PyMOL Python script that loads the backbone (N, CA, C, O; Angstrom):
from pymol import cmd

cmd.read_pdbstr("""\
ATOM      1  N   MET A   1      -9.871  12.190 -17.565  1.00  0.00           N
ATOM      2  CA  MET A   1     -10.304  13.313 -18.379  1.00  0.00           C
ATOM      3  C   MET A   1      -9.092  13.925 -19.056  1.00  0.00           C
ATOM      4  O   MET A   1      -8.034  14.040 -18.437  1.00  0.00           O
ATOM      5  N   SER A   2      -9.223  14.317 -20.306  1.00  0.00           N
ATOM      6  CA  SER A   2      -8.104  14.884 -21.043  1.00  0.00           C
ATOM      7  C   SER A   2      -7.904  16.346 -20.656  1.00  0.00           C
ATOM      8  O   SER A   2      -8.804  17.002 -20.132  1.00  0.00           O
ATOM      9  N   SER A   3      -6.705  16.830 -20.929  1.00  0.00           N
ATOM     10  CA  SER A   3      -6.381  18.214 -20.601  1.00  0.00           C
ATOM     11  C   SER A   3      -7.048  19.157 -21.596  1.00  0.00           C
ATOM     12  O   SER A   3      -7.463  18.722 -22.671  1.00  0.00           O
ATOM     13  N   PRO A   4      -7.158  20.438 -21.258  1.00  0.00           N
ATOM     14  CA  PRO A   4      -7.736  21.400 -22.200  1.00  0.00           C
ATOM     15  C   PRO A   4      -6.959  21.448 -23.513  1.00  0.00           C
ATOM     16  O   PRO A   4      -7.552  21.646 -24.573  1.00  0.00           O
ATOM     17  N   PHE A   5      -5.633  21.270 -23.455  1.00  0.00           N
ATOM     18  CA  PHE A   5      -4.824  21.290 -24.669  1.00  0.00           C
ATOM     19  C   PHE A   5      -5.215  20.147 -25.581  1.00  0.00           C
ATOM     20  O   PHE A   5      -5.363  20.341 -26.787  1.00  0.00           O
ATOM     21  N   GLU A   6      -5.388  18.940 -25.017  1.00  0.00           N
ATOM     22  CA  GLU A   6      -5.777  17.786 -25.820  1.00  0.00           C
ATOM     23  C   GLU A   6      -7.170  17.967 -26.395  1.00  0.00           C
ATOM     24  O   GLU A   6      -7.426  17.534 -27.519  1.00  0.00           O
ATOM     25  N   GLN A   7      -8.075  18.594 -25.662  1.00  0.00           N
ATOM     26  CA  GLN A   7      -9.418  18.851 -26.171  1.00  0.00           C
ATOM     27  C   GLN A   7      -9.367  19.758 -27.386  1.00  0.00           C
ATOM     28  O   GLN A   7     -10.099  19.542 -28.352  1.00  0.00           O
ATOM     29  N   VAL A   8      -8.511  20.772 -27.353  1.00  0.00           N
ATOM     30  CA  VAL A   8      -8.392  21.685 -28.480  1.00  0.00           C
ATOM     31  C   VAL A   8      -7.771  20.971 -29.671  1.00  0.00           C
ATOM     32  O   VAL A   8      -8.210  21.169 -30.804  1.00  0.00           O
ATOM     33  N   MET A   9      -6.754  20.143 -29.434  1.00  0.00           N
ATOM     34  CA  MET A   9      -6.065  19.458 -30.524  1.00  0.00           C
ATOM     35  C   MET A   9      -6.931  18.368 -31.156  1.00  0.00           C
ATOM     36  O   MET A   9      -6.814  18.118 -32.355  1.00  0.00           O
ATOM     37  N   ILE A  10      -7.789  17.721 -30.384  1.00  0.00           N
ATOM     38  CA  ILE A  10      -8.616  16.631 -30.905  1.00  0.00           C
ATOM     39  C   ILE A  10      -9.712  17.177 -31.815  1.00  0.00           C
ATOM     40  O   ILE A  10      -9.912  16.664 -32.916  1.00  0.00           O
ATOM     41  N   GLY A  11     -10.402  18.182 -31.382  1.00  0.00           N
ATOM     42  CA  GLY A  11     -11.487  18.732 -32.192  1.00  0.00           C
ATOM     43  C   GLY A  11     -11.486  20.228 -32.152  1.00  0.00           C
ATOM     44  O   GLY A  11     -11.569  20.829 -31.081  1.00  0.00           O
ATOM     45  N   SER A  12     -11.394  20.841 -33.315  1.00  0.00           N
ATOM     46  CA  SER A  12     -11.377  22.300 -33.346  1.00  0.00           C
ATOM     47  C   SER A  12     -12.764  22.877 -33.117  1.00  0.00           C
ATOM     48  O   SER A  12     -12.901  24.074 -32.868  1.00  0.00           O
ATOM     49  N   ASP A  13     -13.811  22.029 -33.199  1.00  0.00           N
ATOM     50  CA  ASP A  13     -15.171  22.499 -32.974  1.00  0.00           C
ATOM     51  C   ASP A  13     -15.515  22.600 -31.493  1.00  0.00           C
ATOM     52  O   ASP A  13     -16.578  23.110 -31.140  1.00  0.00           O
ATOM     53  N   VAL A  14     -14.635  22.125 -30.630  1.00  0.00           N
ATOM     54  CA  VAL A  14     -14.902  22.100 -29.195  1.00  0.00           C
ATOM     55  C   VAL A  14     -14.818  23.523 -28.647  1.00  0.00           C
ATOM     56  O   VAL A  14     -13.817  24.216 -28.830  1.00  0.00           O
ATOM     57  N   GLU A  15     -15.880  23.940 -27.978  1.00  0.00           N
ATOM     58  CA  GLU A  15     -15.857  25.239 -27.320  1.00  0.00           C
ATOM     59  C   GLU A  15     -15.463  25.021 -25.871  1.00  0.00           C
ATOM     60  O   GLU A  15     -16.040  24.176 -25.187  1.00  0.00           O
ATOM     61  N   LEU A  16     -14.492  25.771 -25.406  1.00  0.00           N
ATOM     62  CA  LEU A  16     -14.007  25.617 -24.042  1.00  0.00           C
ATOM     63  C   LEU A  16     -14.807  26.513 -23.104  1.00  0.00           C
ATOM     64  O   LEU A  16     -15.113  27.661 -23.427  1.00  0.00           O
ATOM     65  N   SER A  17     -15.133  25.975 -21.957  1.00  0.00           N
ATOM     66  CA  SER A  17     -15.819  26.783 -20.950  1.00  0.00           C
ATOM     67  C   SER A  17     -14.805  27.704 -20.282  1.00  0.00           C
ATOM     68  O   SER A  17     -13.601  27.596 -20.515  1.00  0.00           O
ATOM     69  N   ASP A  18     -15.308  28.611 -19.448  1.00  0.00           N
ATOM     70  CA  ASP A  18     -14.419  29.552 -18.763  1.00  0.00           C
ATOM     71  C   ASP A  18     -13.365  28.831 -17.933  1.00  0.00           C
ATOM     72  O   ASP A  18     -12.212  29.258 -17.880  1.00  0.00           O
ATOM     73  N   GLU A  19     -13.761  27.732 -17.282  1.00  0.00           N
ATOM     74  CA  GLU A  19     -12.821  27.033 -16.413  1.00  0.00           C
ATOM     75  C   GLU A  19     -11.857  26.139 -17.186  1.00  0.00           C
ATOM     76  O   GLU A  19     -10.853  25.687 -16.636  1.00  0.00           O
ATOM     77  N   ALA A  20     -12.159  25.880 -18.469  1.00  0.00           N
ATOM     78  CA  ALA A  20     -11.314  24.996 -19.262  1.00  0.00           C
ATOM     79  C   ALA A  20     -10.509  25.756 -20.318  1.00  0.00           C
ATOM     80  O   ALA A  20     -10.023  25.153 -21.275  1.00  0.00           O
ATOM     81  N   GLU A  21     -10.365  27.058 -20.156  1.00  0.00           N
ATOM     82  CA  GLU A  21      -9.609  27.832 -21.131  1.00  0.00           C
ATOM     83  C   GLU A  21      -8.164  27.379 -21.159  1.00  0.00           C
ATOM     84  O   GLU A  21      -7.565  27.068 -20.130  1.00  0.00           O
ATOM     85  N   LEU A  22      -7.628  27.350 -22.354  1.00  0.00           N
ATOM     86  CA  LEU A  22      -6.241  26.946 -22.547  1.00  0.00           C
ATOM     87  C   LEU A  22      -5.348  28.153 -22.280  1.00  0.00           C
ATOM     88  O   LEU A  22      -5.369  29.130 -23.029  1.00  0.00           O
ATOM     89  N   SER A  23      -4.582  28.079 -21.232  1.00  0.00           N
ATOM     90  CA  SER A  23      -3.732  29.214 -20.885  1.00  0.00           C
ATOM     91  C   SER A  23      -2.389  29.115 -21.589  1.00  0.00           C
ATOM     92  O   SER A  23      -1.986  28.049 -22.055  1.00  0.00           O
ATOM     93  N   LEU A  24      -1.726  30.219 -21.652  1.00  0.00           N
ATOM     94  CA  LEU A  24      -0.402  30.273 -22.256  1.00  0.00           C
ATOM     95  C   LEU A  24       0.570  29.365 -21.506  1.00  0.00           C
ATOM     96  O   LEU A  24       1.422  28.719 -22.115  1.00  0.00           O
ATOM     97  N   LEU A  25       0.437  29.321 -20.193  1.00  0.00           N
ATOM     98  CA  LEU A  25       1.307  28.482 -19.382  1.00  0.00           C
ATOM     99  C   LEU A  25       1.111  27.001 -19.691  1.00  0.00           C
ATOM    100  O   LEU A  25       2.087  26.258 -19.789  1.00  0.00           O
ATOM    101  N   GLU A  26      -0.146  26.562 -19.848  1.00  0.00           N
ATOM    102  CA  GLU A  26      -0.411  25.164 -20.191  1.00  0.00           C
ATOM    103  C   GLU A  26       0.153  24.818 -21.566  1.00  0.00           C
ATOM    104  O   GLU A  26       0.709  23.738 -21.765  1.00  0.00           O
ATOM    105  N   THR A  27       0.003  25.746 -22.512  1.00  0.00           N
ATOM    106  CA  THR A  27       0.522  25.532 -23.858  1.00  0.00           C
ATOM    107  C   THR A  27       2.040  25.427 -23.835  1.00  0.00           C
ATOM    108  O   THR A  27       2.608  24.529 -24.456  1.00  0.00           O
ATOM    109  N   LEU A  28       2.696  26.325 -23.134  1.00  0.00           N
ATOM    110  CA  LEU A  28       4.143  26.304 -23.026  1.00  0.00           C
ATOM    111  C   LEU A  28       4.621  25.027 -22.349  1.00  0.00           C
ATOM    112  O   LEU A  28       5.617  24.439 -22.771  1.00  0.00           O
ATOM    113  N   ASP A  29       3.923  24.593 -21.303  1.00  0.00           N
ATOM    114  CA  ASP A  29       4.268  23.356 -20.616  1.00  0.00           C
ATOM    115  C   ASP A  29       4.181  22.167 -21.569  1.00  0.00           C
ATOM    116  O   ASP A  29       5.067  21.312 -21.581  1.00  0.00           O
ATOM    117  N   HIS A  30       3.119  22.112 -22.365  1.00  0.00           N
ATOM    118  CA  HIS A  30       2.954  21.015 -23.328  1.00  0.00           C
ATOM    119  C   HIS A  30       4.066  21.030 -24.374  1.00  0.00           C
ATOM    120  O   HIS A  30       4.618  19.982 -24.708  1.00  0.00           O
ATOM    121  N   VAL A  31       4.397  22.214 -24.893  1.00  0.00           N
ATOM    122  CA  VAL A  31       5.447  22.334 -25.909  1.00  0.00           C
ATOM    123  C   VAL A  31       6.792  21.899 -25.336  1.00  0.00           C
ATOM    124  O   VAL A  31       7.547  21.196 -26.007  1.00  0.00           O
ATOM    125  N   LEU A  32       7.100  22.305 -24.114  1.00  0.00           N
ATOM    126  CA  LEU A  32       8.388  21.940 -23.519  1.00  0.00           C
ATOM    127  C   LEU A  32       8.467  20.444 -23.215  1.00  0.00           C
ATOM    128  O   LEU A  32       9.541  19.850 -23.309  1.00  0.00           O
ATOM    129  N   ASN A  33       7.328  19.829 -22.847  1.00  0.00           N
ATOM    130  CA  ASN A  33       7.326  18.397 -22.552  1.00  0.00           C
ATOM    131  C   ASN A  33       7.415  17.546 -23.811  1.00  0.00           C
ATOM    132  O   ASN A  33       8.055  16.495 -23.801  1.00  0.00           O
ATOM    133  N   LYS A  34       6.787  17.981 -24.884  1.00  0.00           N
ATOM    134  CA  LYS A  34       6.744  17.197 -26.118  1.00  0.00           C
ATOM    135  C   LYS A  34       7.777  17.653 -27.133  1.00  0.00           C
ATOM    136  O   LYS A  34       8.306  16.837 -27.888  1.00  0.00           O
ATOM    137  N   GLY A  35       8.068  18.937 -27.162  1.00  0.00           N
ATOM    138  CA  GLY A  35       8.976  19.488 -28.158  1.00  0.00           C
ATOM    139  C   GLY A  35       8.205  20.031 -29.349  1.00  0.00           C
ATOM    140  O   GLY A  35       7.085  19.598 -29.622  1.00  0.00           O
ATOM    141  N   LEU A  36       8.797  20.969 -30.047  1.00  0.00           N
ATOM    142  CA  LEU A  36       8.180  21.595 -31.207  1.00  0.00           C
ATOM    143  C   LEU A  36       9.281  21.921 -32.207  1.00  0.00           C
ATOM    144  O   LEU A  36      10.306  22.501 -31.848  1.00  0.00           O
ATOM    145  N   VAL A  37       9.064  21.548 -33.457  1.00  0.00           N
ATOM    146  CA  VAL A  37      10.019  21.852 -34.522  1.00  0.00           C
ATOM    147  C   VAL A  37       9.307  22.693 -35.565  1.00  0.00           C
ATOM    148  O   VAL A  37       8.215  22.351 -36.018  1.00  0.00           O
ATOM    149  N   ILE A  38       9.934  23.791 -35.937  1.00  0.00           N
ATOM    150  CA  ILE A  38       9.416  24.660 -36.991  1.00  0.00           C
ATOM    151  C   ILE A  38      10.504  24.751 -38.054  1.00  0.00           C
ATOM    152  O   ILE A  38      11.646  25.103 -37.760  1.00  0.00           O
ATOM    153  N   ALA A  39      10.138  24.429 -39.288  1.00  0.00           N
ATOM    154  CA  ALA A  39      11.105  24.497 -40.385  1.00  0.00           C
ATOM    155  C   ALA A  39      10.440  25.154 -41.582  1.00  0.00           C
ATOM    156  O   ALA A  39       9.264  24.918 -41.858  1.00  0.00           O
ATOM    157  N   GLY A  40      11.196  25.972 -42.283  1.00  0.00           N
ATOM    158  CA  GLY A  40      10.634  26.620 -43.464  1.00  0.00           C
ATOM    159  C   GLY A  40      11.708  27.279 -44.296  1.00  0.00           C
ATOM    160  O   GLY A  40      12.824  27.525 -43.839  1.00  0.00           O
ATOM    161  N   GLU A  41      11.338  27.558 -45.529  1.00  0.00           N
ATOM    162  CA  GLU A  41      12.253  28.231 -46.450  1.00  0.00           C
ATOM    163  C   GLU A  41      11.472  29.279 -47.225  1.00  0.00           C
ATOM    164  O   GLU A  41      10.317  29.064 -47.591  1.00  0.00           O
ATOM    165  N   ILE A  42      12.111  30.411 -47.472  1.00  0.00           N
ATOM    166  CA  ILE A  42      11.513  31.488 -48.266  1.00  0.00           C
ATOM    167  C   ILE A  42      12.553  31.950 -49.273  1.00  0.00           C
ATOM    168  O   ILE A  42      13.704  32.206 -48.922  1.00  0.00           O
ATOM    169  N   THR A  43      12.136  32.052 -50.518  1.00  0.00           N
ATOM    170  CA  THR A  43      13.011  32.583 -51.561  1.00  0.00           C
ATOM    171  C   THR A  43      12.321  33.781 -52.193  1.00  0.00           C
ATOM    172  O   THR A  43      11.177  33.688 -52.638  1.00  0.00           O
ATOM    173  N   ILE A  44      13.020  34.899 -52.228  1.00  0.00           N
ATOM    174  CA  ILE A  44      12.497  36.105 -52.867  1.00  0.00           C
ATOM    175  C   ILE A  44      13.262  36.282 -54.166  1.00  0.00           C
ATOM    176  O   ILE A  44      14.489  36.388 -54.180  1.00  0.00           O
ATOM    177  N   SER A  45      12.503  36.313 -55.264  1.00  0.00           N
ATOM    178  CA  SER A  45      13.161  36.426 -56.564  1.00  0.00           C
ATOM    179  C   SER A  45      12.422  37.439 -57.432  1.00  0.00           C
ATOM    180  O   SER A  45      11.224  37.674 -57.273  1.00  0.00           O
ATOM    181  N   VAL A  46      13.175  38.026 -58.348  1.00  0.00           N
ATOM    182  CA  VAL A  46      12.630  38.961 -59.322  1.00  0.00           C
ATOM    183  C   VAL A  46      13.098  38.502 -60.690  1.00  0.00           C
ATOM    184  O   VAL A  46      14.293  38.293 -60.900  1.00  0.00           O
ATOM    185  N   ALA A  47      12.172  38.344 -61.620  1.00  0.00           N
ATOM    186  CA  ALA A  47      12.483  37.908 -62.984  1.00  0.00           C
ATOM    187  C   ALA A  47      13.276  36.608 -62.978  1.00  0.00           C
ATOM    188  O   ALA A  47      14.270  36.474 -63.692  1.00  0.00           O
ATOM    189  N   ASP A  48      12.831  35.652 -62.167  1.00  0.00           N
ATOM    190  CA  ASP A  48      13.464  34.338 -62.034  1.00  0.00           C
ATOM    191  C   ASP A  48      14.920  34.394 -61.575  1.00  0.00           C
ATOM    192  O   ASP A  48      15.689  33.465 -61.821  1.00  0.00           O
ATOM    193  N   VAL A  49      15.290  35.479 -60.913  1.00  0.00           N
ATOM    194  CA  VAL A  49      16.622  35.595 -60.318  1.00  0.00           C
ATOM    195  C   VAL A  49      16.430  35.623 -58.802  1.00  0.00           C
ATOM    196  O   VAL A  49      15.800  36.532 -58.261  1.00  0.00           O
ATOM    197  N   ASP A  50      16.986  34.609 -58.123  1.00  0.00           N
ATOM    198  CA  ASP A  50      16.865  34.540 -56.668  1.00  0.00           C
ATOM    199  C   ASP A  50      17.708  35.636 -56.026  1.00  0.00           C
ATOM    200  O   ASP A  50      18.922  35.700 -56.222  1.00  0.00           O
ATOM    201  N   LEU A  51      17.049  36.494 -55.261  1.00  0.00           N
ATOM    202  CA  LEU A  51      17.744  37.587 -54.596  1.00  0.00           C
ATOM    203  C   LEU A  51      18.021  37.266 -53.138  1.00  0.00           C
ATOM    204  O   LEU A  51      19.116  37.528 -52.639  1.00  0.00           O
ATOM    205  N   ILE A  52      17.042  36.704 -52.455  1.00  0.00           N
ATOM    206  CA  ILE A  52      17.185  36.406 -51.029  1.00  0.00           C
ATOM    207  C   ILE A  52      16.658  35.013 -50.767  1.00  0.00           C
ATOM    208  O   ILE A  52      15.588  34.640 -51.247  1.00  0.00           O
ATOM    209  N   PHE A  53      17.419  34.243 -49.998  1.00  0.00           N
ATOM    210  CA  PHE A  53      16.992  32.910 -49.570  1.00  0.00           C
ATOM    211  C   PHE A  53      17.081  32.862 -48.053  1.00  0.00           C
ATOM    212  O   PHE A  53      18.144  33.094 -47.476  1.00  0.00           O
ATOM    213  N   LEU A  54      15.959  32.559 -47.410  1.00  0.00           N
ATOM    214  CA  LEU A  54      15.927  32.446 -45.954  1.00  0.00           C
ATOM    215  C   LEU A  54      15.536  31.023 -45.581  1.00  0.00           C
ATOM    216  O   LEU A  54      14.566  30.476 -46.106  1.00  0.00           O
ATOM    217  N   SER A  55      16.291  30.439 -44.683  1.00  0.00           N
ATOM    218  CA  SER A  55      15.982  29.105 -44.184  1.00  0.00           C
ATOM    219  C   SER A  55      15.813  29.204 -42.676  1.00  0.00           C
ATOM    220  O   SER A  55      16.630  29.808 -41.981  1.00  0.00           O
ATOM    221  N   LEU A  56      14.735  28.597 -42.183  1.00  0.00           N
ATOM    222  CA  LEU A  56      14.426  28.682 -40.765  1.00  0.00           C
ATOM    223  C   LEU A  56      14.292  27.283 -40.188  1.00  0.00           C
ATOM    224  O   LEU A  56      13.496  26.483 -40.680  1.00  0.00           O
ATOM    225  N   ASN A  57      15.052  26.984 -39.162  1.00  0.00           N
ATOM    226  CA  ASN A  57      14.951  25.732 -38.423  1.00  0.00           C
ATOM    227  C   ASN A  57      14.974  26.074 -36.941  1.00  0.00           C
ATOM    228  O   ASN A  57      15.974  26.569 -36.421  1.00  0.00           O
ATOM    229  N   VAL A  58      13.858  25.805 -36.267  1.00  0.00           N
ATOM    230  CA  VAL A  58      13.734  26.150 -34.853  1.00  0.00           C
ATOM    231  C   VAL A  58      13.307  24.907 -34.079  1.00  0.00           C
ATOM    232  O   VAL A  58      12.378  24.203 -34.475  1.00  0.00           O
ATOM    233  N   LEU A  59      13.987  24.653 -32.988  1.00  0.00           N
ATOM    234  CA  LEU A  59      13.620  23.571 -32.082  1.00  0.00           C
ATOM    235  C   LEU A  59      13.332  24.182 -30.722  1.00  0.00           C
ATOM    236  O   LEU A  59      14.176  24.870 -30.148  1.00  0.00           O
ATOM    237  N   VAL A  60      12.130  23.926 -30.210  1.00  0.00           N
ATOM    238  CA  VAL A  60      11.749  24.409 -28.881  1.00  0.00           C
ATOM    239  C   VAL A  60      11.484  23.184 -28.030  1.00  0.00           C
ATOM    240  O   VAL A  60      10.602  22.382 -28.338  1.00  0.00           O
ATOM    241  N   SER A  61      12.247  23.040 -26.960  1.00  0.00           N
ATOM    242  CA  SER A  61      12.109  21.882 -26.090  1.00  0.00           C
ATOM    243  C   SER A  61      12.781  22.188 -24.763  1.00  0.00           C
ATOM    244  O   SER A  61      13.584  23.114 -24.646  1.00  0.00           O
ATOM    245  N   SER A  62      12.433  21.392 -23.774  1.00  0.00           N
ATOM    246  CA  SER A  62      13.144  21.523 -22.504  1.00  0.00           C
ATOM    247  C   SER A  62      14.483  20.803 -22.631  1.00  0.00           C
ATOM    248  O   SER A  62      14.633  19.900 -23.454  1.00  0.00           O
ATOM    249  N   VAL A  63      15.428  21.195 -21.835  1.00  0.00           N
ATOM    250  CA  VAL A  63      16.750  20.569 -21.858  1.00  0.00           C
ATOM    251  C   VAL A  63      16.626  19.092 -21.496  1.00  0.00           C
ATOM    252  O   VAL A  63      17.309  18.245 -22.072  1.00  0.00           O
ATOM    253  N   GLU A  64      15.757  18.790 -20.546  1.00  0.00           N
ATOM    254  CA  GLU A  64      15.553  17.402 -20.121  1.00  0.00           C
ATOM    255  C   GLU A  64      15.046  16.532 -21.277  1.00  0.00           C
ATOM    256  O   GLU A  64      15.535  15.421 -21.480  1.00  0.00           O
ATOM    257  N   LYS A  65      14.071  17.034 -22.028  1.00  0.00           N
ATOM    258  CA  LYS A  65      13.510  16.281 -23.150  1.00  0.00           C
ATOM    259  C   LYS A  65      14.544  16.132 -24.262  1.00  0.00           C
ATOM    260  O   LYS A  65      14.640  15.066 -24.872  1.00  0.00           O
ATOM    261  N   ALA A  66      15.312  17.171 -24.535  1.00  0.00           N
ATOM    262  CA  ALA A  66      16.347  17.096 -25.569  1.00  0.00           C
ATOM    263  C   ALA A  66      17.396  16.059 -25.201  1.00  0.00           C
ATOM    264  O   ALA A  66      17.822  15.285 -26.058  1.00  0.00           O
ATOM    265  N   ASN A  67      17.822  16.029 -23.938  1.00  0.00           N
ATOM    266  CA  ASN A  67      18.792  15.027 -23.496  1.00  0.00           C
ATOM    267  C   ASN A  67      18.231  13.621 -23.611  1.00  0.00           C
ATOM    268  O   ASN A  67      18.947  12.692 -23.984  1.00  0.00           O
ATOM    269  N   GLU A  68      16.943  13.459 -23.291  1.00  0.00           N
ATOM    270  CA  GLU A  68      16.296  12.151 -23.390  1.00  0.00           C
ATOM    271  C   GLU A  68      16.306  11.648 -24.844  1.00  0.00           C
ATOM    272  O   GLU A  68      16.617  10.485 -25.102  1.00  0.00           O
ATOM    273  N   VAL A  69      15.969  12.523 -25.775  1.00  0.00           N
ATOM    274  CA  VAL A  69      15.958  12.146 -27.188  1.00  0.00           C
ATOM    275  C   VAL A  69      17.366  11.808 -27.664  1.00  0.00           C
ATOM    276  O   VAL A  69      17.555  10.836 -28.395  1.00  0.00           O
ATOM    277  N   LEU A  70      18.348  12.594 -27.258  1.00  0.00           N
ATOM    278  CA  LEU A  70      19.732  12.321 -27.665  1.00  0.00           C
ATOM    279  C   LEU A  70      20.232  10.994 -27.102  1.00  0.00           C
ATOM    280  O   LEU A  70      20.946  10.263 -27.788  1.00  0.00           O
ATOM    281  N   ARG A  71      19.862  10.672 -25.850  1.00  0.00           N
ATOM    282  CA  ARG A  71      20.248   9.373 -25.278  1.00  0.00           C
ATOM    283  C   ARG A  71      19.623   8.220 -26.052  1.00  0.00           C
ATOM    284  O   ARG A  71      20.284   7.216 -26.315  1.00  0.00           O
ATOM    285  N   GLU A  72      18.337   8.362 -26.420  1.00  0.00           N
ATOM    286  CA  GLU A  72      17.664   7.320 -27.185  1.00  0.00           C
ATOM    287  C   GLU A  72      18.317   7.137 -28.551  1.00  0.00           C
ATOM    288  O   GLU A  72      18.486   6.009 -29.014  1.00  0.00           O
ATOM    289  N   ARG A  73      18.679   8.229 -29.191  1.00  0.00           N
ATOM    290  CA  ARG A  73      19.371   8.143 -30.488  1.00  0.00           C
ATOM    291  C   ARG A  73      20.722   7.465 -30.345  1.00  0.00           C
ATOM    292  O   ARG A  73      21.097   6.634 -31.173  1.00  0.00           O
ATOM    293  N   ALA A  74      21.454   7.820 -29.290  1.00  0.00           N
ATOM    294  CA  ALA A  74      22.772   7.215 -29.072  1.00  0.00           C
ATOM    295  C   ALA A  74      22.641   5.706 -28.860  1.00  0.00           C
ATOM    296  O   ALA A  74      23.433   4.931 -29.397  1.00  0.00           O
ATOM    297  N   ARG A  75      21.637   5.289 -28.073  1.00  0.00           N
ATOM    298  CA  ARG A  75      21.402   3.857 -27.859  1.00  0.00           C
ATOM    299  C   ARG A  75      21.063   3.167 -29.175  1.00  0.00           C
ATOM    300  O   ARG A  75      21.543   2.065 -29.440  1.00  0.00           O
ATOM    301  N   GLY A  76      20.238   3.810 -30.001  1.00  0.00           N
ATOM    302  CA  GLY A  76      19.868   3.245 -31.302  1.00  0.00           C
ATOM    303  C   GLY A  76      21.062   3.140 -32.222  1.00  0.00           C
ATOM    304  O   GLY A  76      21.209   2.145 -32.932  1.00  0.00           O
ATOM    305  N   ASN A  77      21.932   4.162 -32.225  1.00  0.00           N
ATOM    306  CA  ASN A  77      23.130   4.135 -33.063  1.00  0.00           C
ATOM    307  C   ASN A  77      24.101   3.061 -32.606  1.00  0.00           C
ATOM    308  O   ASN A  77      24.721   2.386 -33.428  1.00  0.00           O
ATOM    309  N   LEU A  78      24.237   2.899 -31.274  1.00  0.00           N
ATOM    310  CA  LEU A  78      25.131   1.869 -30.754  1.00  0.00           C
ATOM    311  C   LEU A  78      24.623   0.473 -31.127  1.00  0.00           C
ATOM    312  O   LEU A  78      25.406  -0.396 -31.511  1.00  0.00           O
ATOM    313  N   ALA A  79      23.320   0.268 -31.012  1.00  0.00           N
ATOM    314  CA  ALA A  79      22.745  -1.027 -31.360  1.00  0.00           C
ATOM    315  C   ALA A  79      22.919  -1.301 -32.849  1.00  0.00           C
ATOM    316  O   ALA A  79      23.200  -2.433 -33.243  1.00  0.00           O
ATOM    317  N   GLU A  80      22.757  -0.282 -33.672  1.00  0.00           N
ATOM    318  CA  GLU A  80      22.936  -0.431 -35.123  1.00  0.00           C
ATOM    319  C   GLU A  80      24.383  -0.741 -35.463  1.00  0.00           C
ATOM    320  O   GLU A  80      24.654  -1.611 -36.291  1.00  0.00           O
ATOM    321  N   LEU A  81      25.316  -0.036 -34.830  1.00  0.00           N
ATOM    322  CA  LEU A  81      26.742  -0.303 -35.071  1.00  0.00           C
ATOM    323  C   LEU A  81      27.126  -1.707 -34.632  1.00  0.00           C
ATOM    324  O   LEU A  81      27.869  -2.395 -35.331  1.00  0.00           O
ATOM    325  N   LYS A  82      26.625  -2.138 -33.475  1.00  0.00           N
ATOM    326  CA  LYS A  82      26.933  -3.473 -32.969  1.00  0.00           C
ATOM    327  C   LYS A  82      26.372  -4.528 -33.910  1.00  0.00           C
ATOM    328  O   LYS A  82      27.031  -5.531 -34.184  1.00  0.00           O
ATOM    329  N   SER A  83      25.161  -4.309 -34.406  1.00  0.00           N
ATOM    330  CA  SER A  83      24.528  -5.250 -35.326  1.00  0.00           C
ATOM    331  C   SER A  83      25.318  -5.356 -36.627  1.00  0.00           C
ATOM    332  O   SER A  83      25.551  -6.460 -37.119  1.00  0.00           O
ATOM    333  N   SER A  84      25.730  -4.230 -37.184  1.00  0.00           N
ATOM    334  CA  SER A  84      26.495  -4.265 -38.437  1.00  0.00           C
ATOM    335  C   SER A  84      27.885  -4.855 -38.211  1.00  0.00           C
ATOM    336  O   SER A  84      28.423  -5.519 -39.096  1.00  0.00           O
ATOM    337  N   HIS A  85      28.470  -4.620 -37.036  1.00  0.00           N
ATOM    338  CA  HIS A  85      29.785  -5.189 -36.715  1.00  0.00           C
ATOM    339  C   HIS A  85      29.688  -6.701 -36.585  1.00  0.00           C
ATOM    340  O   HIS A  85      30.555  -7.420 -37.080  1.00  0.00           O
ATOM    341  N   ASP A  86      28.636  -7.197 -35.920  1.00  0.00           N
ATOM    342  CA  ASP A  86      28.437  -8.638 -35.762  1.00  0.00           C
ATOM    343  C   ASP A  86      28.191  -9.295 -37.111  1.00  0.00           C
ATOM    344  O   ASP A  86      28.673 -10.403 -37.346  1.00  0.00           O
ATOM    345  N   THR A  87      27.456  -8.646 -37.997  1.00  0.00           N
ATOM    346  CA  THR A  87      27.188  -9.181 -39.328  1.00  0.00           C
ATOM    347  C   THR A  87      28.477  -9.265 -40.135  1.00  0.00           C
ATOM    348  O   THR A  87      28.705 -10.252 -40.834  1.00  0.00           O
ATOM    349  N   ALA A  88      29.315  -8.248 -40.046  1.00  0.00           N
ATOM    350  CA  ALA A  88      30.589  -8.232 -40.777  1.00  0.00           C
ATOM    351  C   ALA A  88      31.522  -9.329 -40.272  1.00  0.00           C
ATOM    352  O   ALA A  88      32.233  -9.937 -41.073  1.00  0.00           O
ATOM    353  N   GLU A  89      31.540  -9.594 -38.982  1.00  0.00           N
ATOM    354  CA  GLU A  89      32.402 -10.639 -38.419  1.00  0.00           C
ATOM    355  C   GLU A  89      31.951 -12.028 -38.847  1.00  0.00           C
ATOM    356  O   GLU A  89      32.787 -12.908 -39.052  1.00  0.00           O
ATOM    357  N   SER A  90      30.661 -12.239 -38.985  1.00  0.00           N
ATOM    358  CA  SER A  90      30.155 -13.579 -39.327  1.00  0.00           C
ATOM    359  C   SER A  90      30.387 -13.908 -40.792  1.00  0.00           C
ATOM    360  O   SER A  90      30.319 -15.076 -41.174  1.00  0.00           O
ATOM    361  N   GLN A  91      30.655 -12.918 -41.610  1.00  0.00           N
ATOM    362  CA  GLN A  91      30.874 -13.180 -43.050  1.00  0.00           C
ATOM    363  C   GLN A  91      32.293 -13.443 -43.284  1.00  0.00           C
ATOM    364  O   GLN A  91      32.697 -13.687 -44.421  1.00  0.00           O
TER     365      GLN A  91
END
""", "prot")
cmd.dss("prot")
cmd.show_as("cartoon", "prot")
cmd.util.cbc("prot")
cmd.orient("prot")
């Protein structure tokens, strides 16, 4: 059976019963396990003159998940470097 969070994400028409309510704790747990990125930009201008520019980049994740992603990226970068190095040597 899927979690209440997955039920809400799959279909917005799903009505949750009292026992299946999505709690703040469950939502926070899901966000920390999967990660969440929020990015946006706002420009306030008057008469086509930009007065204020705001840029927002937010990453919400657990430290464990962030380390896991960084390790995977490092492995991918090492494999890419090794592949390009081997190609350069063979030429």
